[in-house]
C-alpha positions as CSV (number, residue, x, y, z in Angstrom):
1,M,32.0,1.6,-4.7
2,A,31.1,-0.5,-1.7
3,A,29.7,-4.0,-2.2
4,V,27.5,-6.4,-0.3
5,A,29.7,-8.3,2.2
6,A,31.0,-11.5,0.7
7,D,29.7,-13.8,3.5
8,L,26.2,-12.4,3.1
9,E,26.4,-12.8,-0.7
10,Q,27.6,-16.3,-0.4
11,F,24.8,-17.3,2.0
12,L,22.0,-15.8,-0.2
13,A,23.4,-17.4,-3.3
14,S,23.7,-20.8,-1.7
15,A,20.2,-20.7,-0.2
16,Q,18.5,-19.2,-3.2
17,S,16.5,-22.3,-4.2
18,R,15.3,-22.9,-0.6
19,I,14.3,-19.2,-0.2
20,H,12.2,-19.3,-3.3
21,D,10.5,-22.5,-2.1
22,E,9.7,-20.9,1.2
23,L,8.3,-17.8,-0.4
24,N,6.0,-20.0,-2.6
25,D,4.7,-21.7,0.5
26,F,3.9,-18.3,2.0
27,L,2.1,-17.1,-1.1
28,R,-0.1,-20.2,-1.2
29,I,-1.8,-19.2,2.0
30,P,-5.0,-17.2,0.9
31,S,-4.7,-14.6,3.7
32,V,-7.5,-12.3,2.4
33,S,-8.2,-10.1,5.3
34,A,-11.4,-8.6,3.8
35,R,-13.3,-11.9,3.7
36,S,-14.6,-13.6,6.8
37,E,-14.3,-17.1,5.2
38,H,-10.5,-16.5,5.1
39,T,-10.1,-15.6,8.8
40,P,-8.5,-19.0,9.5
41,D,-6.1,-18.5,6.6
42,V,-5.1,-15.1,7.9
43,R,-4.2,-16.6,11.2
44,R,-2.3,-19.4,9.5
45,A,-0.3,-16.8,7.6
46,A,0.5,-15.0,10.9
47,E,1.6,-18.3,12.5
48,W,3.7,-19.0,9.4
49,V,5.5,-15.6,9.7
50,A,6.1,-16.2,13.4
51,A,7.6,-19.6,12.8
52,Q,9.9,-18.1,10.1
53,C,11.1,-15.5,12.6
54,T,12.0,-18.3,15.1
55,A,13.6,-20.4,12.4
56,I,16.0,-17.7,11.2
57,G,17.2,-17.1,14.7
58,L,15.2,-14.2,16.2
59,T,15.1,-14.6,20.0
60,T,11.4,-14.0,20.5
61,S,8.4,-14.4,18.2
62,E,4.8,-14.4,19.0
63,V,1.3,-14.1,17.5
64,I,-0.7,-11.4,19.4
65,D,-4.4,-11.3,19.1
66,T,-6.2,-8.0,18.4
67,P,-10.0,-7.3,18.0
68,G,-9.4,-8.1,14.3
69,H,-6.6,-10.1,12.8
70,P,-3.4,-11.0,14.7
71,I,-0.1,-9.1,14.8
72,V,3.2,-10.9,14.7
73,L,5.9,-9.4,16.9
74,A,9.5,-10.8,16.9
75,E,12.7,-9.4,18.3
76,W,16.5,-9.7,18.4
77,R,18.2,-7.4,20.9
78,N,21.8,-8.7,21.3
79,A,23.7,-5.7,19.9
80,P,24.2,-3.4,22.9
81,G,25.1,0.2,22.0
82,K,23.9,-0.3,18.4
83,P,20.7,1.2,16.8
84,T,17.4,-0.6,17.1
85,V,15.3,-0.8,13.9
86,L,11.7,-1.8,13.5
87,I,10.9,-3.7,10.3
88,Y,7.2,-3.5,9.4
89,G,5.2,-5.4,6.7
90,H,1.9,-7.0,6.2
91,Y,1.0,-10.6,5.5
92,D,-2.6,-10.1,4.5
93,V,-3.6,-9.7,0.8
94,Q,-6.3,-8.3,-1.4
95,P,-9.1,-10.5,-2.7
96,P,-8.1,-12.2,-5.9
97,E,-11.2,-11.5,-7.9
98,P,-12.0,-11.5,-10.8
99,L,-10.5,-15.0,-10.9
100,E,-11.1,-15.4,-14.6
101,L,-8.5,-12.7,-15.4
102,W,-5.6,-14.6,-13.8
103,T,-3.4,-16.4,-16.2
104,S,-2.5,-18.8,-13.5
105,P,-4.3,-19.4,-10.2
106,A,-3.9,-16.5,-7.7
107,F,-2.6,-18.7,-4.9
108,E,-0.4,-21.0,-6.9
109,P,2.9,-19.1,-7.5
110,T,4.0,-19.3,-11.1
111,V,7.2,-18.0,-12.8
112,R,7.0,-16.5,-16.2
113,D,9.6,-14.2,-17.9
114,G,11.5,-13.5,-14.8
115,K,8.3,-12.6,-12.8
116,L,6.8,-14.5,-9.9
117,F,3.0,-14.3,-10.3
118,A,0.7,-14.7,-7.2
119,R,-1.6,-12.6,-5.0
120,G,0.7,-11.0,-2.4
121,S,3.9,-11.6,-4.3
122,V,4.7,-7.9,-4.2
123,D,2.0,-6.5,-1.9
124,D,3.4,-7.3,0.6
125,K,4.4,-10.9,1.3
126,G,7.4,-10.9,-1.1
127,Q,8.8,-7.7,0.3
128,L,8.2,-8.6,3.9
129,F,9.8,-12.0,3.3
130,L,13.0,-10.6,1.7
131,H,13.6,-8.7,5.0
132,L,13.4,-11.9,6.9
133,K,15.9,-13.6,4.6
134,A,18.3,-10.6,4.8
135,L,18.2,-11.0,8.6
136,E,18.8,-14.8,8.2
137,A,21.8,-14.1,6.0
138,H,23.5,-12.3,9.0
139,L,22.4,-14.8,11.6
140,A,23.4,-17.8,9.6
141,S,26.7,-16.4,8.4
142,R,27.8,-14.7,11.5
143,G,25.6,-15.8,14.4
144,T,24.7,-12.2,15.1
145,L,23.2,-9.1,13.8
146,P,25.0,-5.7,13.6
147,V,21.9,-3.9,14.9
148,N,18.9,-4.7,17.2
149,V,15.8,-5.6,15.3
150,I,12.0,-5.7,15.9
151,V,9.8,-7.3,13.3
152,L,6.2,-6.3,13.3
153,A,3.8,-7.9,10.7
154,E,0.1,-7.2,10.6
155,G,-2.9,-8.8,9.0
156,E,-5.1,-5.8,8.4
157,E,-3.3,-3.5,6.1
158,E,-5.6,-4.2,3.2
159,V,-8.6,-3.3,5.3
160,G,-7.3,-0.1,6.8
161,S,-5.0,-1.2,9.6
162,E,-7.9,-0.6,12.0
163,N,-6.1,-2.1,15.1
164,L,-2.5,-1.2,14.5
165,A,-2.3,2.4,15.8
166,S,-3.9,1.3,19.1
167,F,-1.4,-1.6,19.3
168,I,1.5,0.7,18.7
169,A,0.2,3.1,21.3
170,A,-0.3,0.3,23.8
171,H,3.3,-1.0,23.2
172,V,5.3,2.2,22.7
173,G,7.9,1.1,25.2
174,R,8.5,-2.3,23.7
175,L,8.5,-0.9,20.1
176,Q,10.8,2.1,20.9
177,C,13.5,2.2,18.2
178,D,15.8,4.5,16.2
179,A,14.1,4.0,12.9
180,V,11.3,2.2,11.1
181,V,11.9,0.4,7.8
182,I,9.1,-0.5,5.4
183,S,9.2,-2.2,2.0
184,D,5.7,-2.0,0.6
185,S,6.3,0.3,-2.5
186,T,7.9,0.4,-5.9
187,M,11.1,1.4,-7.5
188,F,11.0,4.1,-10.1
189,A,12.1,1.8,-12.9
190,P,13.9,-1.5,-13.4
191,G,17.4,-1.3,-12.0
192,Q,16.8,2.1,-10.4
193,P,16.6,1.8,-6.6
194,S,14.4,4.4,-5.0
195,I,13.7,5.9,-1.6
196,L,10.1,7.0,-1.1
197,S,9.7,10.5,0.3
198,S,5.9,10.9,0.4
199,L,2.6,9.0,0.5
200,R,-0.9,10.2,-0.1
201,G,-3.5,9.7,2.6
202,L,-7.0,8.3,2.1
203,A,-10.6,9.1,2.9
204,Y,-12.9,6.3,1.7
205,F,-16.6,6.6,1.5
206,E,-19.8,4.7,0.5
207,I,-22.5,6.9,-0.9
208,R,-26.0,5.4,-0.7
209,V,-29.0,6.9,-2.4
210,R,-32.5,5.6,-1.6
211,G,-35.8,6.4,-3.4
212,P,-39.0,4.3,-3.5
213,Q,-39.6,1.5,-1.1
214,S,-39.0,-1.1,-3.8
215,D,-38.0,-1.4,-7.5
216,L,-40.7,0.0,-9.8
217,H,-41.8,-0.6,-13.4
218,S,-40.0,2.1,-15.4
219,G,-42.9,2.5,-17.7
220,M,-45.6,2.9,-15.1
221,Y,-43.5,5.1,-12.8
222,G,-40.6,6.5,-14.8
223,G,-40.8,10.3,-15.1
224,A,-42.9,10.7,-12.0
225,V,-40.5,9.1,-9.4
226,V,-36.9,10.2,-8.9
227,N,-34.6,7.5,-10.1
228,P,-31.9,6.8,-7.4
229,A,-29.4,5.6,-10.1
230,M,-29.8,8.8,-12.1
231,E,-29.6,10.9,-8.9
232,L,-26.4,9.2,-7.8
233,A,-24.8,9.8,-11.3
234,R,-25.7,13.5,-11.0
235,I,-24.2,13.7,-7.5
236,L,-21.0,12.0,-8.7
237,A,-20.8,14.5,-11.6
238,T,-20.7,17.4,-9.1
239,L,-17.4,16.2,-7.6
240,H,-15.2,17.6,-10.3
241,H,-14.8,20.7,-12.4
242,M,-14.1,20.3,-16.1
243,D,-10.4,21.0,-15.6
244,G,-10.0,18.0,-13.3
245,R,-10.0,20.0,-10.0
246,I,-12.2,18.7,-7.2
247,A,-15.3,20.8,-6.8
248,I,-16.0,20.1,-3.1
249,P,-15.9,23.4,-1.3
250,G,-12.9,23.7,1.0
251,F,-11.3,20.5,-0.3
252,Y,-7.9,22.2,-1.1
253,D,-7.8,24.5,2.0
254,D,-5.2,22.5,3.9
255,V,-3.1,21.3,0.9
256,K,0.6,22.1,1.6
257,P,2.4,22.7,-1.7
258,F,5.5,20.7,-2.5
259,P,8.6,22.9,-2.7
260,D,9.5,24.1,-6.2
261,A,12.9,22.2,-5.9
262,V,11.1,18.9,-5.3
263,R,8.7,19.5,-8.2
264,E,11.7,20.3,-10.5
265,Q,13.4,17.1,-9.4
266,M,10.3,15.1,-10.2
267,R,10.2,16.7,-13.7
268,G,13.8,15.7,-14.2
269,L,13.2,12.0,-13.7
270,P,13.2,9.9,-16.9
271,F,9.5,9.4,-17.1
272,D,7.8,8.7,-20.4
273,E,4.1,9.7,-20.2
274,E,3.3,8.0,-23.5
275,H,4.8,4.7,-22.3
276,F,2.8,5.1,-19.0
277,R,-0.4,5.6,-21.1
278,A,0.3,2.5,-23.2
279,E,1.2,0.4,-20.2
280,V,-2.2,1.1,-18.5
281,G,-4.0,0.7,-21.8
282,S,-5.9,3.9,-21.7
283,P,-6.7,5.9,-25.0
284,A,-5.6,9.1,-23.2
285,L,-4.4,10.3,-19.8
286,G,-6.4,12.7,-17.7
287,G,-6.3,14.5,-14.3
288,E,-5.9,17.9,-12.9
289,Y,-4.9,20.5,-15.5
290,G,-1.4,22.1,-15.1
291,Y,0.5,19.2,-13.6
292,T,2.6,16.4,-15.0
293,V,1.6,12.8,-14.5
294,L,4.1,12.3,-11.7
295,E,2.9,15.5,-10.0
296,R,-0.7,14.3,-10.2
297,L,0.3,10.9,-8.8
298,W,2.6,12.1,-6.0
299,T,1.7,15.6,-5.0
300,R,-2.0,16.3,-5.8
301,P,-5.2,15.0,-4.1
302,T,-7.8,13.0,-6.0
303,C,-11.5,12.0,-5.8
304,E,-12.3,8.7,-7.6
305,V,-15.3,6.4,-8.0
306,N,-14.2,2.9,-7.1
307,G,-17.5,1.0,-7.6
308,L,-21.1,1.5,-8.7
309,L,-24.2,-0.7,-8.0
310,S,-27.8,-0.2,-8.9
311,G,-30.7,-1.8,-10.7
312,Y,-30.8,-4.8,-13.0
313,T,-27.5,-5.9,-14.4
314,G,-28.2,-9.4,-15.6
315,E,-28.6,-10.7,-19.1
316,G,-31.3,-9.3,-21.2
317,A,-33.8,-6.5,-20.5
318,K,-35.7,-5.7,-17.3
319,T,-37.3,-2.3,-17.4
320,V,-36.9,-1.4,-13.7
321,L,-36.6,1.8,-11.9
322,P,-34.2,0.9,-9.0
323,A,-35.1,1.6,-5.4
324,H,-31.5,2.4,-4.4
325,A,-28.0,3.0,-5.8
326,M,-24.6,2.9,-4.2
327,A,-21.1,4.2,-5.1
328,K,-17.8,3.7,-3.4
329,V,-15.6,6.8,-3.6
330,S,-12.0,7.3,-2.4
331,C,-10.1,10.5,-2.0
332,R,-6.3,10.4,-2.0
333,L,-4.9,13.1,0.2
334,V,-1.7,15.1,0.4
335,P,0.0,17.0,3.3
336,D,-1.6,18.6,5.3
337,Q,-5.1,17.2,4.6
338,D,-6.9,15.4,7.3
339,P,-9.3,12.5,6.5
340,A,-11.7,13.6,9.2
341,V,-12.0,17.1,7.7
342,I,-12.5,15.6,4.2
343,E,-15.2,13.3,5.6
344,N,-17.2,16.3,6.8
345,L,-16.6,18.2,3.6
346,M,-17.8,15.3,1.5
347,D,-20.9,14.8,3.5
348,E,-21.8,18.5,3.4
349,H,-21.3,18.7,-0.3
350,V,-23.4,15.6,-1.1
351,Q,-26.2,16.8,1.2
352,S,-26.1,20.2,-0.5
353,V,-26.6,18.9,-4.0
354,V,-29.0,16.0,-3.6
355,S,-32.5,16.4,-5.0
356,A,-35.8,16.1,-3.2
357,G,-37.4,12.7,-3.8
358,V,-34.5,10.6,-2.5
359,T,-32.4,10.4,0.7
360,V,-28.7,10.1,0.7
361,E,-26.2,8.7,3.2
362,V,-22.5,9.1,3.2
363,E,-20.6,6.5,5.3
364,H,-16.9,7.0,6.0
365,L,-15.4,3.5,5.8
366,H,-11.8,4.2,6.6
367,G,-8.9,6.6,6.1
368,G,-5.3,7.5,6.7
369,K,-3.3,10.7,6.9
370,P,-0.7,11.6,4.2
371,W,3.0,11.6,5.0
372,R,6.2,13.3,3.9
373,A,9.8,12.5,5.0
374,E,12.7,14.8,5.6
375,L,15.2,12.2,4.2
376,S,18.1,13.2,6.5
377,G,19.9,11.2,9.2
378,P,21.7,7.9,9.7
379,I,19.0,5.6,8.4
380,F,18.7,7.5,5.1
381,D,22.4,7.8,4.6
382,A,22.9,4.1,5.3
383,A,20.1,3.3,2.8
384,R,21.7,5.3,0.1
385,R,25.0,3.4,0.5
386,A,23.3,0.0,0.8
387,L,21.2,0.5,-2.3
388,L,24.3,1.7,-4.2
389,A,26.2,-1.4,-3.1
390,A,23.4,-3.8,-4.1
391,F,22.2,-2.2,-7.4
392,G,25.4,-0.4,-8.5
393,K,23.4,2.8,-8.9
394,E,22.5,5.8,-6.7
395,P,18.9,5.7,-5.5
396,V,16.5,8.4,-6.7
397,I,13.9,10.1,-4.4
398,T,10.3,9.4,-5.4
399,G,6.7,9.9,-4.2
400,E,3.9,7.4,-4.1
401,G,0.2,7.8,-5.0
402,G,-1.0,5.1,-2.7
403,S,-1.5,5.1,1.0
404,I,0.2,3.2,3.9
405,P,-1.7,4.6,6.9
406,V,0.7,3.1,9.5
407,V,3.6,5.2,8.3
408,G,2.2,8.3,9.9
409,D,1.2,6.3,13.0
410,F,4.8,5.1,13.4
411,Q,6.2,8.6,13.0
412,R,3.6,10.1,15.3
413,L,3.6,7.5,18.1
414,L,7.2,6.5,18.1
415,D,8.7,9.9,17.1
416,V,11.3,8.3,14.8
417,P,12.1,8.5,11.1
418,V,10.5,6.1,8.7
419,L,12.5,4.7,5.7
420,L,10.4,3.5,2.8
421,V,12.4,1.5,0.4
422,G,10.5,-0.8,-1.9
423,F,11.4,-3.4,-4.6
424,G,8.2,-3.5,-6.6
425,L,8.0,-2.1,-10.1
426,P,5.4,0.0,-12.0
427,G,2.8,-2.3,-13.7
428,E,3.1,-5.1,-11.2
429,N,-0.7,-5.4,-10.8
430,A,-0.9,-5.0,-7.1
431,H,-4.6,-5.3,-6.2
432,A,-5.3,-6.6,-9.7
433,P,-5.2,-10.0,-11.5
434,D,-1.8,-11.4,-12.4
435,E,0.0,-9.6,-9.5
436,W,3.8,-10.2,-9.8
437,I,7.2,-9.4,-8.4
438,S,10.4,-9.3,-10.3
439,I,12.6,-12.2,-9.2
440,E,15.7,-10.1,-9.8
441,N,14.3,-7.3,-7.6
442,F,13.5,-9.8,-4.9
443,E,17.0,-11.2,-4.9
444,V,18.8,-7.9,-5.1
445,G,16.4,-6.5,-2.5
446,M,17.5,-9.2,0.0
447,R,21.1,-8.1,-0.6
448,A,20.3,-4.4,-0.2
449,M,18.6,-5.0,3.1
450,A,21.3,-7.2,4.3
451,A,23.8,-4.5,3.5
452,L,21.6,-1.9,5.2
453,W,22.3,-3.3,8.6
454,D,26.0,-3.3,8.1
455,E,25.9,0.3,6.9
456,L,23.7,1.5,9.7
457,A,25.9,-0.2,12.4
458,A,28.9,1.6,10.9
459,T,27.4,5.1,11.2
């Protein structure tokens, strides 16, 4: 079995303490892209990443403004005749709320039981940073890289990557490469390296129901005026059949079934549904009838309520008939569903079921297309060898229930394969309080990515 090159291993071992200190500095920056009050922090994080790219030895590194948050673009192109790889990651993070559910402060990195807790530790600062340190291992040990490299880090992934596709389209020549590599996902299990083969897309909505011009006394008006909160609840109840299938007409028309062989492989993975249930803390699991949990997560679309707001929710009683109600609803999509089509279907369905006495508006907030890889070619072969060298175990092929809209943008605009190889773990609380990354995975991940460039150069 191949192993990670000795000089790379030696550098990463000797620099371990410094690398962890630098990662902690990165995690302390509250780069919450969704909050305007954190706009200066998002820029500070971009400047921090650009400075790191310069410090490790990349030849160019710049912070480029967009209509939203900035993009960091760095390059090293001194390996003539060798492949060019674009490494993508994001430096923005989710809001940390609810703060009271964090065991330690969200932006003060803390180690407990082999885990590094902080907002962004796994999604995606830690995984982006391990790529930079893998590049540094080569440049510090050898003064060169075995392949040409472009690093692209954005600050809007957590708010839909609104400006990234246009940036890629405007810089296709500069970003042209042989493959894109992204680490913003999880391994199947501890110690089990994984290559991600598919991502679900997203269509995200806000449904607003409006009734009377102001809140009303429920005793004086209840029973005669349509209650927007009750009407919203009724609308939401029409989104599913009792067997878990989505009831929006036409919703499944464009679903491209996964091959039977892929479904069989998924069913052969050592996945314990009872352990999964216990880990999330639910009394029972649900979802679409006739599919395993992994199939529901990786191969089937969903429609979920993400938030509800209406009426009086403070302490004690206030007998009010609310004037309006709002729900946030997300649909996870699978190939070949299109978020624009789902947007129209959702609006048509909601308008068809709403009662007289209220008005309803469906706003499409953002979305992204689903993605599926072919998993053949030099970058995937090199990744299999690199992961085996670092972890001592062959990688498995997995799917992902979440969305990374830029994956499809890269594949469509640059016409190159995209390798998704992540180092998170199930239960890492990405987007939730007490987000963490396994310190072991972070360290082995650096070695795997350092080995990847040697393996790719040798193909």
